[in-house]
NUMAR-990769 format. One record per residue: residue in one letter; residue number from 0; x, y, z of N, C-alpha, C in turn. Coordinates in steps of 0.1 Angstrom, whole numbers, plus 2048, in hexadecimal, padded with zeros to 3 digits. Atoms other than C-alpha are relative to their C-alpha. Last residue first. Example, Ala and Ser with C-alpha at 12.3 -4.5 7.8 and 13.67 -1.06 7.14 Angstrom:
REM residues 2
- res,n,npx,npy,npz,capx,capy,capz,cpx,cpy,cpz
- s,1,7F7,7F5,800,889,7F5,847,7F8,80B,808
- a,0,809,7F4,800,87B,7D3,84E,809,80C,800
***
This chain:
REM residues 336
- res,n,npx,npy,npz,capx,capy,capz,cpx,cpy,cpz
- i,335,7F6,807,808,728,78C,A53,80D,800,808
- k,334,806,80C,806,709,795,A67,809,7F8,7F7
- g,333,7FB,80C,7FA,71C,7AD,A7D,7FA,7F3,7FB
- k,332,80A,805,7F6,706,7CB,A75,805,7F3,807
- m,331,800,7F6,7F5,724,7DC,A63,7F6,7FC,80B
- i,330,7F3,800,7F9,72A,7BE,A4D,7FF,808,80C
- e,329,800,80D,7F8,704,7BB,A45,80E,7FE,807
- s,328,809,7FE,7F5,704,7E0,A3B,800,7F3,809
- f,327,7F9,7F7,7F6,723,7DB,A25,7F7,802,80D
- i,326,7F5,808,7FA,712,7BE,A13,807,808,80B
- k,325,807,80A,7F8,6F3,7D3,A0D,80A,7F7,807
- f,324,804,7F9,7F3,709,7F0,A01,7F8,7F6,809
- s,323,7F4,7FC,7F8,71A,7D9,9E8,7FC,807,80D
- k,322,7FA,80C,7FA,6F9,7CA,9DC,80C,803,809
- l,321,809,803,7F5,6EA,7ED,9D7,805,7F3,807
- r,320,7FE,7F6,7F5,708,7F6,9C2,7F7,7FD,80C
- d,319,7F3,804,7FA,706,7D6,9AD,803,809,80C
- q,318,803,80C,7F8,6E1,7DE,9A7,80D,7FB,807
- h,317,807,7FD,7F4,6EA,801,99C,7FD,7F4,809
- d,316,80E,805,800,704,7F6,983,7F9,802,80E
- y,315,807,7FD,80D,723,80C,97F,7F1,7FC,801
- i,314,803,80C,807,730,80C,9A3,7F7,803,7F4
- h,313,801,7FC,80F,741,829,9B4,7FF,7F3,7F8
- s,312,7FF,80B,809,73A,81F,9D9,7FE,805,7F1
- v,311,802,7FB,80E,741,837,9F5,801,7F4,7F7
- a,310,7FC,808,80C,73D,82B,A19,7FD,808,7F3
- m,309,809,7FB,80B,73D,842,A38,805,7F9,7F3
- v,308,7FB,803,80E,74A,831,A57,7F7,805,7F6
- e,307,80A,803,80B,742,83F,A7A,808,7FE,7F3
- n,306,80D,803,7FB,754,844,A9B,7F6,7FB,7F6
- v,305,80B,7F6,804,777,842,A8D,7F3,7FB,806
- g,304,808,7FC,7F4,792,82F,AA1,7F4,809,7FD
- t,303,803,7F2,800,7AA,831,A83,7F8,804,80D
- e,302,7F5,7F7,803,7BC,810,A83,7FD,80E,802
- k,301,7F6,802,7F6,7A1,7FB,A93,80C,80A,7FF
- i,300,806,7FB,7F4,787,80A,A7C,809,7FF,80C
- f,299,801,7F1,802,79C,804,A5D,7FB,806,80D
- a,298,7F2,7FB,7FF,7A5,7E0,A68,800,80F,800
- e,297,7FC,801,7F1,780,7D8,A6E,80E,806,802
- t,296,807,7F6,7F9,778,7E6,A4B,803,7FF,80F
- k,295,7FB,7F3,803,793,7D2,A3A,7FA,80B,808
- e,294,7F3,7FF,7FA,788,7B2,A4B,807,80D,7FE
- k,293,801,7FF,7F2,764,7B8,A42,80D,802,807
- v,292,804,7F3,7FD,76D,7BF,A1E,7FE,802,80F
- s,291,7F4,7F8,802,780,79E,A1D,7FD,80F,803
- q,290,7F6,802,7F5,763,78B,A2C,80C,809,7FF
- p,289,804,7FB,7F3,748,79A,A15,80B,7FF,80B
- d,288,80C,808,7FB,75B,794,9F5,7FD,805,80E
- g,287,800,80E,7FE,772,7AF,9E7,7F4,7F9,804
- i,286,806,807,80C,77C,7D3,9E3,801,7F1,803
- f,285,802,80D,7FB,783,7EA,A01,7F8,7F8,7F6
- a,284,80A,806,809,791,80A,9F3,7FF,7F1,803
- y,283,80B,806,7F8,7A3,81B,A10,7F5,7FD,7F6
- k,282,7FB,809,7F6,7C4,822,9FF,7F5,7F8,807
- l,281,809,80B,7FD,7B2,830,9E1,806,7F6,80A
- m,280,80E,7FC,801,7C0,853,9DC,7F7,7F5,805
- r,279,801,7F3,7F9,7E5,850,9E6,7F1,805,800
- q,278,801,803,7F2,7E2,82B,9DC,7FE,80D,808
- f,277,80E,804,7FE,7DC,836,9B8,7FD,7FD,80F
- g,276,809,7F5,803,7FC,849,9B7,7F1,7FD,803
- p,275,7FF,7F6,7F5,80F,82D,9C9,7F7,80C,7FD
- h,274,7F7,7F6,803,803,813,9AF,800,80B,80B
- a,273,7F4,801,7F7,7F2,7F5,9BF,80A,80C,7FE
- l,272,804,7FF,7F2,7D0,7FC,9B0,80B,801,809
- i,271,805,7F2,7FE,7E0,802,98E,7FC,802,80E
- e,270,7F4,7F7,800,7F3,7E1,990,7FC,80F,803
- r,269,7FA,802,7F3,7D3,7CE,998,80C,809,802
- h,268,808,7F9,7F6,7C2,7DE,97A,806,7FE,80E
- e,267,7FD,7F2,802,7DF,7D3,964,7F8,808,80A
- n,266,7F4,7FD,7F9,7DD,7B0,972,803,80F,7FF
- t,265,7F3,805,804,7BA,7AF,965,80B,803,809
- f,264,7F5,7FC,7F8,796,7B4,970,80D,7F9,7FC
- d,263,7F9,80A,7F9,77D,7AF,954,80C,805,807
- e,262,7FA,809,80A,769,7CE,94C,808,7F5,808
- p,261,7F4,808,7FC,752,7E4,95F,805,7F7,7F5
- a,260,804,80E,7FC,73C,7FE,94E,80C,7F8,804
- q,259,800,80A,80B,749,822,94E,7FC,7F2,806
- m,258,7FC,80D,7FA,73F,83E,966,7FF,7F5,7F5
- y,257,80B,808,7F9,73C,85D,950,806,7F3,806
- d,256,80B,804,809,75C,870,948,7F5,7F9,808
- i,255,80C,806,7F8,777,883,95A,7F5,7FD,7F6
- n,254,809,804,80A,797,888,946,7F4,7F9,806
- g,253,807,7F5,804,7AD,89B,95E,7F6,7FD,7F5
- s,252,7FB,7FB,80D,7C6,87F,95F,7F9,80D,7FC
- m,251,7F1,7FD,7FF,7C2,877,984,805,806,7F4
- v,250,7FE,7F5,7F7,79C,87A,982,80E,804,801
- g,249,805,7F3,807,79A,865,963,802,80C,809
- l,248,7F6,7FD,80A,7B0,84A,974,7FC,80D,7F8
- m,247,7F5,7F9,7F9,798,84C,991,80B,803,7F7
- m,246,804,7F3,7FB,77A,844,97B,80B,808,806
- k,245,800,7F7,80C,78C,828,969,7FC,80E,804
- i,244,7F2,7FE,805,795,818,98A,800,809,7F4
- l,243,7FA,7F6,7F7,771,81D,998,80E,803,7FB
- s,242,807,7F3,803,762,80C,979,806,80B,809
- t,241,7F9,7FA,80B,77C,7F0,97D,7FA,80D,7FC
- s,240,7F7,7F5,7FC,76F,7EA,9A0,807,806,7F4
- i,239,808,7F4,7FE,751,7D5,993,809,80C,803
- r,238,805,7FC,80D,76A,7BB,986,7F8,80D,801
- e,237,7F5,7FB,807,77C,7BA,9A7,7FC,805,7F2
- a,236,7FD,7F3,7FB,75C,7B6,9BA,80B,807,7F8
- q,235,80B,7F8,804,751,798,9A4,803,80F,805
- a,234,7FF,7FE,80F,773,788,9A8,7F5,809,7FB
- t,233,7F6,7F6,803,772,78E,9CE,802,803,7F1
- t,232,7F2,805,801,752,77B,9D0,80A,80B,7FD
- d,231,800,80E,7FB,72F,783,9DC,80E,7FA,800
- a,230,808,809,808,735,7A8,9D6,801,7F2,806
- a,229,802,80D,7FB,743,7C6,9E9,7F7,7F8,7F7
- i,228,805,807,80B,751,7E7,9DC,800,7F1,804
- i,227,804,80D,7FE,756,7FF,9F9,7FA,7FA,7F2
- n,226,806,806,80D,76A,81E,9F7,7FC,7F2,802
- v,225,7FA,80C,806,770,82C,A1A,7F9,7FD,7F3
- g,224,805,806,80C,768,84E,A2A,808,7F4,7FB
- a,223,7F6,801,80B,76F,857,A4E,7FA,7F9,7F5
- i,222,806,808,80B,758,865,A6A,80B,7FF,7F5
- t,221,7F9,800,80D,765,873,A8B,7F9,7F6,7F6
- y,220,808,809,808,754,87F,AAB,806,800,7F2
- p,219,7FD,801,80F,768,88F,AC6,7F7,7F6,7F9
- e,218,7F4,808,802,756,893,AE8,802,800,7F1
- e,217,7F8,801,7F4,73D,8AD,AF5,80D,7F8,7FE
- l,216,7FA,80D,7FF,72F,8B9,AD4,809,7FF,80C
- f,215,804,809,80B,719,8D6,ACA,805,7F2,802
- k,214,80E,803,7FE,71B,8EA,AEA,7FA,7F7,7F5
- s,213,808,7F4,803,740,8E6,AE8,7F2,7FD,802
- a,212,80E,802,7FF,75C,8CF,AF3,7F8,80D,7FE
- k,211,806,7F8,7F5,77E,8D9,AE7,7F1,7FD,800
- f,210,80F,7FE,7FF,791,8C0,AD2,7FC,807,80C
- n,209,803,7F1,7FE,7B7,8C6,ACE,7F1,802,802
- n,208,7F7,7F9,7F6,7C5,8A3,AD2,7FC,80E,803
- h,207,802,806,7F3,7A7,891,AC1,809,808,80B
- y,206,80E,7FE,7FB,7A7,8A8,AA3,7FE,7FB,80E
- i,205,801,7F2,7FD,7CD,8A9,A9E,7F2,803,806
- s,204,7F8,7FD,7F4,7CE,883,AA1,7FF,80E,804
- l,203,808,805,7F5,7B2,87F,A87,807,802,80E
- a,202,80C,7F7,7FE,7C4,896,A6F,7F8,7FB,80C
- q,201,7FB,7F4,7FA,7E5,883,A73,7F4,80A,803
- h,200,7FC,803,7F3,7D4,862,A6D,805,80D,807
- l,199,80B,805,7F8,7C1,86D,A4E,805,7FF,80F
- q,198,7FE,7F9,7F3,7DE,881,A3E,7F5,7FC,80A
- a,197,7F2,7FE,7FB,7E4,86A,A20,801,806,80E
- p,196,7FD,806,7F3,7C0,85D,A1C,80D,804,806
- a,195,7F4,7F9,7FC,7B3,875,A01,805,7FB,80E
- f,194,7F8,7FB,80B,799,863,9ED,80D,807,803
- h,193,804,808,80B,784,84D,A05,808,805,7F3
- s,192,7F5,80A,802,798,85D,A22,7FC,7F7,7F4
- a,191,802,806,80D,782,87C,A1F,80A,7F5,7FD
- f,190,7F4,800,808,782,883,A45,7FD,7F9,7F3
- v,189,802,80A,80B,763,88E,A58,80C,801,7F7
- y,188,7F6,7FF,80B,766,8A1,A79,7FF,7F4,7F7
- p,187,7FC,80D,805,74B,8A8,A93,808,801,7F3
- l,186,809,805,80A,74C,8CB,AA1,804,7F2,7FC
- g,185,808,80B,7F9,75C,8D9,AC1,7F5,7FA,7F7
- q,184,80E,7FC,7FF,766,8FA,AB1,7F8,7F5,806
- e,183,802,7F3,7F9,78B,8F6,AB7,7F2,803,802
- a,182,7FC,801,7F2,78B,8D1,AAE,7FE,80C,808
- a,181,80A,808,7F9,778,8D6,A8E,803,7FE,80E
- l,180,80C,7F8,7FF,78F,8F3,A84,7F5,7F8,807
- h,179,7FE,7F6,7F6,7AF,8E0,A8B,7F3,808,803
- a,178,800,807,7F3,7A3,8C2,A78,802,80A,80B
- s,177,80D,800,7FA,79A,8D9,A5B,7FF,7F9,80D
- d,176,805,7F3,7FD,7BE,8DF,A52,7F3,801,808
- t,175,800,7FE,7F2,7CB,8BB,A55,7F9,80E,804
- s,174,7F2,7FD,7FC,7C2,8B0,A32,7FF,803,80F
- s,173,7F8,80A,808,7A2,8A2,A21,80F,802,803
- g,172,7F2,7FE,803,78A,8B3,A39,806,7F5,7F7
- l,171,7FA,80A,809,765,8B7,A41,80F,804,7FD
- i,170,7F5,7FA,807,757,8CA,A5F,807,7F5,7F8
- y,169,7F4,809,800,735,8BE,A6A,80B,807,7F8
- i,168,7F5,7FD,80A,718,8D5,A73,80C,7F7,802
- p,167,7F3,801,7FB,6F8,8C9,A84,80B,802,7F5
- v,166,7F9,805,80B,6D7,8D7,A77,80F,7FF,804
- d,165,7F5,809,7FD,6BF,8DD,A93,806,7FA,7F4
- v,164,801,80D,807,6AA,8FB,A8A,80C,7F8,803
- g,163,805,80B,7F7,6AA,917,AA4,7FE,7F3,7F9
- e,162,7FF,7FD,7F2,6AD,933,A89,7FA,7F5,809
- a,161,7F6,809,7FA,6B1,923,A67,800,802,80F
- v,160,804,80E,801,692,931,A56,809,7F6,807
- a,159,80B,803,7F7,69A,953,A63,7FB,7F2,800
- a,158,805,80B,808,6BC,955,A53,7F4,7FB,808
- r,157,805,80D,7FB,6C2,977,A61,7FE,7F6,7F6
- v,156,7FF,80A,80A,6D6,997,A5B,7FC,7F3,806
- k,155,805,7FA,80D,6CC,9B4,A71,7FF,7F6,7F5
- e,154,7F7,7FA,809,6D1,99F,A91,7F9,806,7F3
- q,153,7FE,7F2,7FD,6B9,999,AAD,809,807,7F6
- a,152,80C,7F9,803,6AD,978,A9F,800,80F,803
- n,151,7FE,7F8,80B,6D1,96D,AA0,7F3,807,7FB
- e,150,7FB,7F3,7FD,6CC,961,AC3,801,80A,7F4
- v,149,80C,7F8,7FD,6B7,944,AB7,804,80E,804
- s,148,803,7FD,7F2,6D7,936,AA8,7F4,808,801
- f,147,808,80A,7FA,6D8,927,A85,7FB,803,80E
- y,146,80D,800,807,6E5,947,A75,7F6,7F6,806
- k,145,807,7F4,7FB,701,948,A90,7F2,801,7F9
- q,144,805,803,7F3,70B,925,A87,7F8,80B,806
- i,143,80B,809,802,70E,92F,A63,7FA,7FC,80D
- e,142,80B,7F8,805,724,94C,A6D,7F4,7F8,7FE
- k,141,807,7FA,7F5,739,935,A82,7F5,809,7FC
- v,140,807,80B,7F9,740,920,A63,7F9,806,80C
- e,139,80C,803,807,748,940,A51,7F8,7F5,805
- e,138,809,7F6,7FD,762,94A,A6A,7F2,7FE,7FA
- p,137,804,801,7F2,774,929,A68,7F5,80A,804
- f,136,808,80C,7FE,773,92B,A41,7FC,7FE,80F
- k,135,80A,7FD,7F5,780,94E,A3F,7F7,7F4,804
- f,134,7F9,7FC,7F4,79F,944,A2C,7F7,804,80B
- v,133,7F8,80C,7FC,78A,930,A13,808,804,80D
- s,132,809,809,7F8,771,94D,A11,808,7F4,805
- k,131,802,7F8,7F4,78C,965,A04,7F8,7F8,80A
- m,130,7F4,801,7F8,795,94A,9EB,800,808,80D
- r,129,801,80B,7F7,771,949,9DF,80D,7FE,809
- d,128,7F9,7FC,7F4,772,96C,9D1,801,7F5,80A
- s,127,7F3,7FA,804,769,962,9AD,809,804,80D
- r,126,7FF,7F4,7F7,74E,94B,9B8,80E,806,7FF
- i,125,80A,801,7F6,741,92F,9A2,800,80C,809
- a,124,80D,7FD,806,755,939,984,7F4,7FF,80A
- q,123,800,7F2,802,775,93A,998,7F2,804,7FA
- a,122,801,7FA,7F3,76E,917,9A5,7FF,80F,7FF
- t,121,80E,801,7FC,768,90C,981,7FE,807,80E
- v,120,807,7F7,80A,78B,918,977,7F1,800,804
- q,119,7FE,7F2,7FC,79A,909,997,7F8,80A,7F7
- d,118,7F4,7FA,805,78C,8E6,991,801,80F,803
- t,117,7FF,7FF,80E,76F,8D8,9A6,80E,805,7FC
- g,116,809,80B,806,763,8D1,9C9,801,801,7F1
- p,115,80A,7FB,80A,771,8F3,9D4,7F7,7F6,7FA
- a,114,7FB,803,80D,781,8E7,9F5,7F6,805,7F5
- r,113,7FB,7F4,806,775,8F8,A15,806,7FE,7F2
- g,112,7F2,801,804,75E,8DE,A23,805,80C,7FA
- l,111,7FA,7F5,807,73D,8DE,A36,80F,7FE,7FD
- g,110,7F1,802,800,727,8C1,A40,806,80B,7F8
- l,109,7F8,7F7,808,704,8CC,A49,80F,7FE,801
- d,108,7F2,7FD,7FC,6EE,8B0,A55,806,80A,7F6
- i,107,7F7,7F9,809,6C8,8AE,A51,80D,803,806
- r,106,7FB,80A,80A,6B2,894,A62,80A,806,7F7
- n,105,7F7,80A,7FA,6A7,8A4,A83,806,7F6,7F6
- p,104,7FA,7FE,7F2,689,8B5,A73,809,7F5,804
- y,103,7FD,80E,7FC,684,8B0,A4D,807,801,80E
- l,102,808,80A,807,672,8CF,A40,802,7F2,805
- t,101,80E,7FE,7FC,681,8E6,A5B,7F6,7F5,7F9
- g,100,801,804,7F2,6A4,8D8,A57,7F1,802,805
- l,99,800,80E,800,6A1,8DC,A31,7FE,7FA,80E
- t,98,80C,805,806,697,900,A35,7FF,7F1,800
- g,97,80B,7FD,7F6,6B2,907,A4E,7F3,7FB,7FA
- f,96,800,80B,7F6,6CA,8F5,A36,7F6,803,80B
- q,95,803,80C,807,6C2,90D,A19,7FE,7F4,80A
- e,94,80E,800,804,6C0,92C,A2F,7FC,7F3,7F9
- a,93,809,801,7F4,6E0,924,A41,7F2,800,7FC
- v,92,7FF,80E,7FB,6F2,91D,A20,7F7,7FE,80C
- i,91,808,808,809,6E5,93E,A12,800,7F1,804
- l,90,80E,7FE,7FE,6F2,951,A30,7F7,7F7,7F7
- p,89,804,807,7F4,714,940,A2E,7F1,803,803
- s,88,802,7F7,7F5,717,94C,A0A,7FC,7F8,80D
- h,87,80D,7FB,7FD,724,930,9F4,800,80B,80B
- n,86,808,7FE,80C,741,922,9E1,7F4,807,803
- p,85,7FB,7F4,808,759,927,9FF,7F8,802,7F3
- l,84,804,7F3,7FB,741,90F,A12,806,80C,7F9
- m,83,7F3,7F9,801,746,8F0,9FE,7FE,80E,803
- i,82,802,7F3,806,726,8DE,A0A,80E,807,800
- g,81,807,7F6,7F8,730,8BB,A13,7FC,80C,7F7
- g,80,7F3,804,7FD,72C,8A0,A19,80A,804,7F5
- s,79,7F6,7FC,80A,70A,8B0,A1B,80E,7FB,804
- g,78,7F8,7F4,7FE,6ED,8A1,A2D,80A,802,7F5
- v,77,7FB,7FC,80D,6D2,887,A31,807,80D,801
- k,76,7FB,7F3,801,6CB,874,A51,805,803,7F2
- i,75,7F2,7FF,801,6B6,855,A4C,804,80F,7FF
- k,74,7F9,7FE,7F3,693,857,A5A,80F,801,7FE
- r,73,808,7FD,7F4,678,858,A3F,808,803,80C
- t,72,7FC,80A,7F5,686,859,A1C,7F9,805,80C
- g,71,803,80E,804,67A,869,9FB,804,7F6,80A
- g,70,80F,801,803,678,88D,A08,7FC,7F2,7FC
- a,69,807,7FF,7F3,69B,88A,A17,7F1,7FE,7FE
- i,68,7FE,80C,7F9,6A9,87F,9F6,7F9,800,80D
- h,67,807,80B,808,699,89B,9E2,802,7F3,808
- g,66,80E,7FF,7FE,6A3,8B5,9FD,7F8,7F5,7F9
- i,65,802,804,7F2,6C7,8A9,9FC,7F1,800,803
- l,64,800,80F,800,6C6,8AC,9D6,7FE,7FA,80E
- v,63,80C,804,807,6BD,8D1,9D9,7FE,7F1,800
- s,62,80B,7FE,7F7,6D8,8D7,9F3,7F2,7FC,7FA
- t,61,800,809,7F5,6F2,8C7,9DD,7F4,802,809
- a,60,80A,7F8,7F8,6EC,8D9,9BC,7FD,7F8,80D
- s,59,7FC,7F2,7FF,70C,8C9,9AF,7F7,809,807
- s,58,804,7FB,7F3,703,8A5,9B7,804,80F,802
- a,57,80C,7F8,802,703,899,993,7FB,806,80D
- i,56,806,7FE,7F2,726,88B,991,7F5,80A,7FF
- s,55,802,80D,7F9,734,87B,971,7F9,801,80D
- v,54,80B,807,806,731,89A,95B,7FC,7F3,807
- m,53,7FC,80E,802,747,8AD,973,7F4,7F9,7FA
- n,52,7FA,801,80D,744,8D3,973,806,7F2,7FE
- h,51,805,7F8,80C,73C,8D5,998,808,7FD,7F4
- h,50,7F6,800,80B,73D,8BF,9B7,7FB,808,7F4
- e,49,800,7F6,80A,72A,8C1,9D8,80C,7FF,7F7
- a,48,7F4,7F8,801,727,8A0,9EB,7FE,80A,7F4
- l,47,7FD,7FD,80E,707,88F,9F6,80B,80A,7FF
- w,46,7FB,7F3,803,702,87E,A18,803,802,7F1
- f,45,7FF,800,80F,6EC,861,A21,804,80E,7FC
- r,44,801,7F3,808,6EE,85B,A46,802,7FD,7F2
- s,43,803,7F5,7F8,6E9,83F,A60,7FE,80D,7F8
- y,42,7F6,7F5,801,6E8,821,A4A,7FB,80C,807
- g,41,7FB,7FB,7F4,6D0,806,A57,80C,80A,800
- m,40,7F5,808,7FC,6C9,7F1,A38,807,805,80D
- e,39,804,80D,7FC,6A6,7FF,A35,80C,7F8,805
- e,38,808,7FE,7F4,6B3,823,A34,7FB,7F2,806
- a,37,7F7,7FE,7F5,6CD,818,A1B,7F9,802,80D
- k,36,7FB,80E,7FD,6B2,80A,A04,809,801,80C
- q,35,80B,807,7FA,6A0,82C,A04,804,7F2,805
- a,34,803,7FB,7F3,6C1,83E,9FF,7F5,7F9,807
- l,33,7F6,804,7F7,6CA,827,9E2,7FE,805,80F
- d,32,802,80E,7FD,6A9,82C,9D2,80A,7FB,809
- l,31,80C,801,7F7,6AD,852,9D5,7FE,7F1,804
- s,30,7FB,7FB,7F3,6D0,850,9C6,7F5,7FF,80A
- q,29,7F9,80A,7FA,6C2,83A,9AA,806,804,80E
- d,28,80A,80A,7FC,6A7,853,9A1,808,7F5,807
- f,27,808,7FB,7F4,6C1,86F,9A1,7F6,7F5,805
- t,26,7F7,7FF,7F5,6D8,85B,98A,7F9,805,80D
- d,25,7FE,80E,7FB,6BC,852,972,809,800,80D
- k,24,80D,805,7FA,6B3,877,970,801,7F2,805
- v,23,800,7F9,7F3,6D8,880,969,7F3,7FC,808
- s,22,804,7F2,800,6D6,867,94C,802,805,80E
- s,21,80A,7FD,7F6,6E7,845,946,7FE,80F,800
- n,20,80D,805,805,6FA,838,928,7F5,801,80A
- k,19,801,7FF,80E,71B,83D,93C,7F3,7FA,7FB
- a,18,7FA,80B,808,715,83F,961,7FE,802,7F1
- v,17,807,803,80C,70E,85F,974,807,7F6,7F8
- t,16,7F7,803,80B,71B,85F,998,7F8,7FC,7F4
- a,15,80A,800,80B,702,86E,9B1,808,7FE,7F3
- l,14,7FC,7F5,80A,71F,876,9C8,7F7,801,7F4
- e,13,805,802,80D,711,862,9E6,805,80C,7F7
- l,12,7FD,7F3,808,723,85F,A07,7FC,7FD,7F2
- i,11,7FD,7FF,80E,712,843,A1B,803,80E,7FB
- s,10,807,7F6,808,711,83B,A40,805,7FF,7F2
- y,9,7FA,800,80D,71C,822,A5B,7F6,808,7F7
- p,8,809,7FB,80B,718,825,A80,806,800,7F3
- i,7,7FC,7F5,808,731,80F,A94,7F5,805,7F6
- d,6,801,7F4,7F8,726,7F8,AB0,803,80D,7F8
- s,5,80E,7FD,7FE,71F,7DC,A98,7FD,80C,809
- l,4,806,7F8,80B,743,7DE,A8C,7F1,803,803
- k,3,804,809,80B,751,7D3,AAE,7F9,809,7F6
- s,2,7F9,80D,800,764,7E2,ACB,7FD,7F7,7F4
- a,1,809,80C,800,759,806,AC6,808,7F3,7FF
- m,0,801,807,80D,773,820,ACF,7F7,7F4,801
***
């Protein structure tokens, strides 16, 4: 485990959140701007998450958006956090990411998850037989690996654009299930503690205790998500965080809407943040001034021993979001 923050890589998970009175095109432009700024700030990765049937999230065509971001940046790794594999054919995923990996060599990551990334009705509309694929998730991960191998050139079914292309695979999880798979296959493991923190420690323990070295990875490698809302003062950060609070209330109630503008932070907001139901989703929401966010981040890394931190910031104003990620980068560089 790294002894200080400056030894820990730090990355961004982007959902391309659509703000009220904004357009999808505005959102894509801002995502690219954020990725370009993140590259300058020293972030290691810029991942995009697959979600469907949500007006507030525009990253539904994830591989297309990954290409847009990679094409507008120079060196930052760009990838999926993740592609929800049961929604897709493994062959098509291999072809898409083989293409991306060829266009942007050594810069594309393929994070794979098994959740639908949407409600069950929409999941059925995406792929009516997806539950069969859910149960075959381990086999389909191996199938993608096969399509990327040069040996597959001898097979009848090929993803020729993927053969021999270096696109590392990451296993995503929000419970303990995928920890077993990542350990068994010797793959890096990414936990969604930014919205599902309950089983984080158990999942990490399973992964570390059962990890088998592979040709892909010699030692365990873990990444965990945290919500970051940083500003010059705690009062400013708390005000900005009201957009996140309203968004999460919408998720919990099934009334998902565009990202709302912030409002004055009140005792009611404080009570909502402290509510057990809210804590089950946002235990790792680090909201505050630079020093307090630093202390919370240090405690998180010490507590989990993760190799890398992936920050998520649901912030209404683009400039406020850039400022938050700038502060976080300075924290991780040891400048704060």
